[in-house]
N, C-alpha and C positions, 0 to 999 in steps of 0.2 A: 757423671761418672766419678768413681772414687779415685783417690790419688794412688800412686804406685809405691809409696814408701813402705818399709817393713812395718808390720803391725804384730800384735800379740798372737799367740797360738789360739786364743779364743775367737779371733776373727774368722768369719765364715769362709774367707778365701784361703785360710791356712789350715784347714782341717787335714789331719794326718793321723793314721793309726798309731804311729810311733809316739805321739804326744799325749795320748789319752791318759796314761798312768800319771804323767806330770800334772795334767789338768785336774784330774780327780784329787790328787794330793793337795793341790792348791785350793780347790773348793772346800775340801774337808778342813784344811787348816783355817781358812777364812770363816767357816761356819762356827768354829770354836772361839773366834775373837769376840770379846765382850761388847765392843762397839757394834759389830754386826748383829749380835743377839739382841741388843737393846733397840736398834733401829728396826729390825724385823718385828719385834714385839709391838713397837709403836705402830708400825704399818698394819699389822694384823688387827689391832684394835680399831684403827681408823677405817679399814676396809670392811670389817664387821660381817664376815661371811656367815650366811644363815642356811639352815637345812632347806634342801630343795633347790638351791641356786646352782647355776651353771658357771663354772670357773675356768679361766684360761691362764696358764703360767707360760709366759714367753721366754724362751731361753732357759729351760728348766734345769739344765745341767744334770746333777745327780738326782734330782727330783725331790729334795728335802722339803721345799715349800709347797709343791703341789700335793704332797702327801699330807701336810698339815691342813691345807685347804680342803682336801677330800674329806678329812675327818670332820671339819667344820660344817660342810654342806650335807653331811649324812644325817638322817636318811633322805633318800630321794633326790639328792643332788648329783652333779657330774663334774669331775675335775680332770682337765686335759692339760698335759705338759707338752709343749712344742719345742723341739730341739733339733737343730740342723746337723749336729755332730753325731754320727751313728754309734761311735764308741761310747760317748757319754750317755746316749739314749739307752744303750744296752745295759750300762751300769745302773741307770735309773730304773729300768724295768726289773732287773734282778733284785735290787734293794726293795722295790715296792712289793714284789711277790713275797720276799722274805718277811716283810712287815705285815703282810695280809691287808694291804691298803687297796682301796677301790680306784685309786688314781690310774689313769691310762695315758699313753704317750703316742705322739705322732711326729713324723718328720715335718719340718716347716721352718720358715724363715720369718723374721720380724718384719721384713719388707713386703711379704706376700703371705699372709696368714691363711692356712687351709680351712677357713671357716666362712660361713655366710654372713651377710649383713645382719646387724642387730641380733646376733645369735647367742650372746653370753651376758651374764649379769655382772661378772667381776673379772678384772684383769690384774694379774701380778706380773711385774717385769722388773727384775733386779740385775743391775750391773750388766746390762745388754747394750744400752745406748752408747757407751764408751767405745764399743767395738764396731759401730755402724758408720758407714760412709754417708748414709742418708738418714739421719735420725728423725728428721721432720716427717719423712715418708712413713717411718714406723709409728710415729704419733698419729698420723692419719689412719693407719691400719687399725690401731687401737680404737679410735673413734668409730671406724666402720663396723667393727664386730660387736661393739657394746650396744646394748639396747638403750633407748632413752631412759634416763635415771640410773644407768649402770655406773659402777664405780671402778676406779683404777688406783693401784698403788705402784708408783714408779720410783725406783731407787737407783742411784748411781753415784759413782766416784767422780771427784774433780781433782785431776792429777796436778793441777797448778797449786794445790794446797799442801803438797808434800813437804815435810820437814825431816831433815836428817842431821843428827848431831852425835859425835863431833865430826870435824873435818875442816880442811882449808876451805874458805868460802868459795873460791873459784872452782875447786874440785866438786864441792857439793852442788854448786850451780850447774856444772856440767852433767852430773848425774840426774839432776832435776830435768834438764833439757832432754836427756835420753829417755826419761820416763814419759815426758810429753810426746816424744816421737813414737813411743811404743803403742800408743792408742790411736785408733782412727779418729776418735772424737774425745780428746783428752779433757776438754772443759765441760763434759757431759752434765755434771752435777748442777752447775749454775744455770744451765739452759733448760732444765726440765719444765719449770713453771711456764716460761714463755712459749715453749713448744706445745704444751697442752692447751694453753689459752688460744694459740693460733688455730687450733682445731675445734674451738668452741666449748672447751671444758670449763667448768666452774671449779675453782680451787677451794678445797675444804680445809686443808692443813698442810704445813710445810715443816719438816724436821731435819735434824742433822746429827751425826755422831763422828767424832774423830776416832779413827781406827789406829790405835796406839800399840806399837810393838817395842819391847825392850830386851828381847832375848836374841842374841846373835844367831843361834842355830835356826831360829825361825825366819829371820830376814836375810841371812847370808846369801841364799841362792838368788834372791832378787837383786841385792846390792852387787854381787859379782856379775850378774847379767848386765846390769846398767853400767857397771864399770868397764866391762869389755866393749860394750856399745860405744861408750864415750871415747875409749882409746881408738877404736876403729874409725870413728868419725873425726878424729884429730882434735877433739875438745880438750883432752888431757894427755899427758905422757904416761908411759908405763911406770916410771918412778913415782909419779904423783898418785897413780892408782894404787901402787903397793903401799905407799905411806898411808893412804886412806884406810886400807884394809888393816894395817897395823894399829892405827888409832882406834878404829871401831872394835877390833879384837880386844884391845886393852880396856876400852870403855865397857864392853860387854862383861869382862871379867870382874869389873868393879861396880856393876849395876848402874852405869852412867850412859848407856846407849839409849837413843831415842829415834824412832822412825814412826812417822804418822802421816795419814792422809785423811781428808774429810769426805764423808759420804753423805749425800743429801737424799731426802725422800719427799714425795709429793702425794697427797691423797686428793683426788678430784672426782667429779662426776659429770656425766653428760646431762644437760638439761632435759626435762621431760618434754 
């Protein structure tokens, strides 16, 4: 069973129509991050999708990567995006229709994929494991649906690598603790290799990118959310929170703000 602590709005247990707009905005902002673009490009090269192959994107969100994969496996291929949030799935379907892509979508959960055994050639799964209470079960599902020789690109964040500057050390530490509490599986990035190996995968490559932000307007919603969480948890006081906001605002005005977290990627395959 999963724990009962609060988790992010991306967690399947927190699906709400009122959060869809925020989630879409967050995904769109992340998509424009240079670190995300670089790690995705690395993963696509490693996955090496080819015409005629069958592709599955787990937790497809707004569908950006399943559309890229659909183009790569055309002609003759099939690209399916599985997404448990109906609001995000609707956005993905609309954007896909507007783009004229052949990608298609289905309701589904990473812990119980709506596909048969050995039914796909490739799996893409990005920033999903951090939101799962049972990530090893999800790794087992990936192994189940992949054919022998099939490949997987698994990408996720490790929230223990977060760095925030400036700020009083104890206050920054409190916000880091709040960030760890906001994910069901906050150490997801470092666990990917071991979880795939436990399911019999052979590891082909491992990569990483630091996702760096230096603009206050981009990171302020996240920082304020973590600050409020830290106050409610009794980790810091309201005056400490307010001083942190003041320091970060001043740093942002002088180009001295730094917020980063590391994202890891694994390319692996099922043995023939």
